[in-house]
N, C-alpha and C positions, 0 to 999 in steps of 0.2 A: 327220869327213866321212862315215864310214859310218853314224853315227847319224842324221844329217840325211837320208840317202837312205832308211833303213828306215822312218822315221816316215810319210812320204807314202804309201809302198807299203802299210804296214799299214792306214792309213785307207781307202785305195781298196779293199783286200781286204774290210774290214769292211762297207763300203757295198754291195759286190757280193754279199756273203753274207747280209745281213739279209733281203732279199726272199725268198731261197731258204729261209731258216729259217722265215719266216712262212708260206710256201706249204707247208712240210713238216708243219704242224700242222693236220690235218684237223678238221672239226667233229665233235662227238660223234654217233655213229650207233647206232641200236638194234641189239643183237645179233640174229643170225638166230633165228627162232622155233624152239623145241625141237619134238620130235615131237608131244607132246600139244597144244602151243600151235598147231601147224600144223593138226592135226585139228580143233581148235575153230574156227580161222579158216575152214577149208573148210566146216564145218557151218554157220557163220554165213552164209557166202555162199550156200549152198544154201537156207537158210531165207529169205533176202532174195529169191532168185529165185522162191520159192513164195509170196511175199507175207506171210510170217509175220514181220513187222517186230519185234514185241515180243519174240519168242523170240530173234531175232538180236541185238537190243539187249542182252538179258540175258547172252548169251554174251560180247559185247564188254565188258560191265560187269565180268564175272568176270575177263576177261583184264586189264582196267585195274587191278583190285585186285592182280593178280599181278605185272604188269610195270611199271605206271605209265608207259606209253609215250604219246607224243603221238598216234600213229596210233590207238590205242585210245580216247583221249579224243575225238579227232575223230569216230570212228565212233559212239560213244555219243551225242555231241551231235547229229550229223546224223540218226541214226535216231530219237532222242527228238523232234526237230523234226518228222519225218514223222508221228510219233504224236501231235503237237500237245501234247506234255508240255513246255510252254515253260520252266518253271523248271529242269528237268533239262537241257534243251537249252542254255539260257544258261549254266548252271553249267559244263558240260563244254566248251563252245566257248570260254569265257573261260580255262579251264585250258589248252586247246590253244593259244590265242593267246599266253599267257604262256610256254609251253614252246618254241614254234617261232620267236617273233619276228615278223619281217615278210619279205616277198619280197625287199626290198632289203637287209635286214640279218638273215638267219636266225641263230638261236642253235644249231641242230642241223643235221645233214645232211638235206636235203630231196630227194625224188625229182623226176624230170622231170614237168612239168605241175603243180608245186606251186602256182604262182600262181593257176591257174584254181580249184583246190580251195579255196585260201585265200580268194579273193574270194567264192565261193559260201558259205563258212562265215560270212564277214562279213555277207553279205546275210541269211542265215538268223538270225544273232544279232540283227541290227537288227529283223527282223520279230518275233522272239520277245520282245524288250524292249518292243514296243508292247503286249503282252498281260499283262505281269507288272510287279511292282515290285522294287526293290532296297533292301536295308537294310544300311548300313555300320555294323558293330558295333565299338565301341571300349570296351575294358575297362581299368579303372584298373591292373590288375596282369597281367603275362604268365603264361601257363601255366594260365589258367582255362578250364574247359570251357564252351563257348558253345552254348546250345540255343535253337532257334526252334520254338515250339509243341510243346515236349517232345522234339524230335529234335536230337541233337547234330550240329552242323555244323562243328565244328573246335575248335581251342584258340587262345586269344588269344596274340598278335595275329593276327587273320584276314588272310590275304593279299589277299582280294578280297571284294566284297559278297556277301550272301546273297540269292538270287533267290527270290521268293515270289509266290503269287497275290495279286491285289489284295484289300484288306480289312484287318481287324484281326488282329494277331498278338501272341504272347507271346514276348518276348526275355529270356533269363536267362543268368546266368553263375554257375558254382559253382567254389569253390576252398577246399580244406581245411576243409570243413564250413560255410563261409560262402556265402551265396547272395543274389542280388539279381535281381528280375524286374520288368520294366516292360512296359506295352502299347505297341504301335507300329502305327499305321495307315499304309498306303501305297497309292497309286493306281496304275492301270495306266500304265506308262511313267515313273512317278515314282521318286524315290530320296530316302531320308532317312538321317540319321546318328543312332544311338542310343548314348548314353554310359551305361555301367554302372559304378557306383562300389561296390567291395567294401569294406565297413567292416573295418578291422583289428581283430584280437582284442583285447578289453579297451578299445576306443576308444569306449565308449558316452558320449554327451553327459551332463554332470552335470545332475541334476534342478534345475529352477528353484525358488527359495524362493517360497512363497506365503503370503498372510495367512490366518490361521485364520478359519473361518466357524462360524456356529452349528451347521450341519449336521455339522461335524467333531467336535463335543463328544460324549462318551460318552452314549448313550441318546437323543440328539437325532435326529429324523428329517431325512434329507437333503432340502433343498428341491427341488422339481421344476424342472428346467431349462426356460427359456423356449423352448428349441429341441427339446423333447421331440417326437418324431414324432406321438404320440397327441394332444398338445395342439394341434399344428399342424393336423392333419386335422379335429379337432373344431371348431376355430375356423373353418377354411375351409368345412367342411361346414355349420355352423350359419348362417354368413352367406349362403352360397349358397342354403340352404333358405329363409331369410327373404326373400331376393330373389325367389325363385320364388313364395312365398306372396303377397307384396305385388303381384307382377305379376298373379296370378290375381285378387286383390281389385280391382286397377285395371281389369281387363277386365270383371269383373262390374259394377263401378260405372259404367263407360261404357255398358253395355247398359241398366242401370236408368235412367241419365240420359237416354239416347235415348228410352226408353219414356215417361218422365215429360214430356220435351219434346214428344213427339207428343200426349199427352193435353192438355198445356197449350195447344198450338196449336188443338186441336179445341175446347176449352172457350172459347178466345178467339173463335173463329169463331161459336160459338153465342151468346156474349154480345153480339156485334155485331148479330146478327139479332134478339135478343129485346129488348134495351134499348139506349138510347143512352148510358147512363152506368152503370158498375158501382157497386153499393153492397152492403154486407154484408147477407146474408139472401137474396139472389137465388141460385138453384141454379147457374146458369152462372158467375156471378162467384166463388162459393165454390169450384167445381171448378177454375176457372182459377188461383186463388190457391194451392190445395193442390198442383196439378200443378207450378206454377212453383217452389214451395218445394222439392219433391222433386227437380226437375231441377237446381236450384242446389246442393242438398246432395250429390247423387251426382256431379255434375261436380267439386266441390271434393274429394270423397273419392277420385275416380279420379286427379286430378292429384297429390294427396298420396301415393297408393299407388305411382304410377309413379316419383315422385321418391325415395321410400323404397326401391323395388326397385333403382333405379340406384345409390343410396348403398351398399346392402348388397352389390351385385355388385362395386362398386369396393373395398369393404372386404375381400371375399373374395380379390380379386386381390392387394391390398396385403399381406394376411396370408400369402398363399402366398409372396410374395417376402421379407417380413421374417422369416418363420420358416423359410426354406429352409436347407439344410445349409450350414455354414461351410466354405469352401475354403481350404486352407493350402498353400503351396508351399515345399518344402524344396530348397535349392540347394546343390550340392556342387561341387567343382572337381577336375579331373584334370589336373595340370600347368597348361596355359593353356586347357584345354577345360572349359566349364561343363557341369553336369548338373543336372537338376531332376526332381522327382517331385511329383505332385498327389495330395492326399488329401482326402476329404470326411469331416467329423465333425459329429454332431448336438450 
């Protein structure tokens, strides 16, 4: 009988104590600043009042490196936004959001008025993202140093994207003497993912067997590749020069043909006035026949020259495409994520 009474009482006591235990666990809070830290905070506030935003931001950046607190990340991000240094603003505001959570579900203790500051930070972050791009870097192995344009941005796996100015960038990873680098272009407001596959030591692909060629024999000269850059440009240049030369010949022929046609018409007019019927030996008739022959000859020559110029120009374009660099794509895999690299070879 006593056991049956104690069990309900115990359950009721546990239900009453659970909320009290949950309320007794406060959210993490930043320790009070030390004396030197408080002096730096006061100096940063004074610099902001004087309009020296960059100097104040540098002080908060130093404090961030010392304390790793959300408030310092917030101030670095907001001051960078005022300086229109949008990549740094987006980077530190995203760190701030990860650390504090949301007004409805904060991860740390937040002061009164937190919601207003949080919403302003969100608005500034959205405006900064309009001016910059984001690169999500995924590396095949953890612990690799990740660099963007030669600057280390963290160690894989990166917790958040890397915010960069729009344009072309170099993304690389380094680990134990191994390195891989790929170019990555990103637009303002855009985002892309870059996969970096680090080759394992000694994992070189076996060489493909190939048939022997005459150029491989001792003392034999290696044949010139059809995709030799010099051969390509000589071919394209020769065809282009031929096209231009034929075009000039065509223009000159047209001019000669027009002149001969004019002489022919004048001779024909004289023949009509001098005699009723042309016959060999009459000056007007001979002049007419000679001018007519020259007009026909230069007309045919101009047509042939223009046709040849067109064919040579088409040949130059075709040679440029046919003798262009060969593009090869190497595809690797990281788990279920693909990776690709494009290389050009003559």
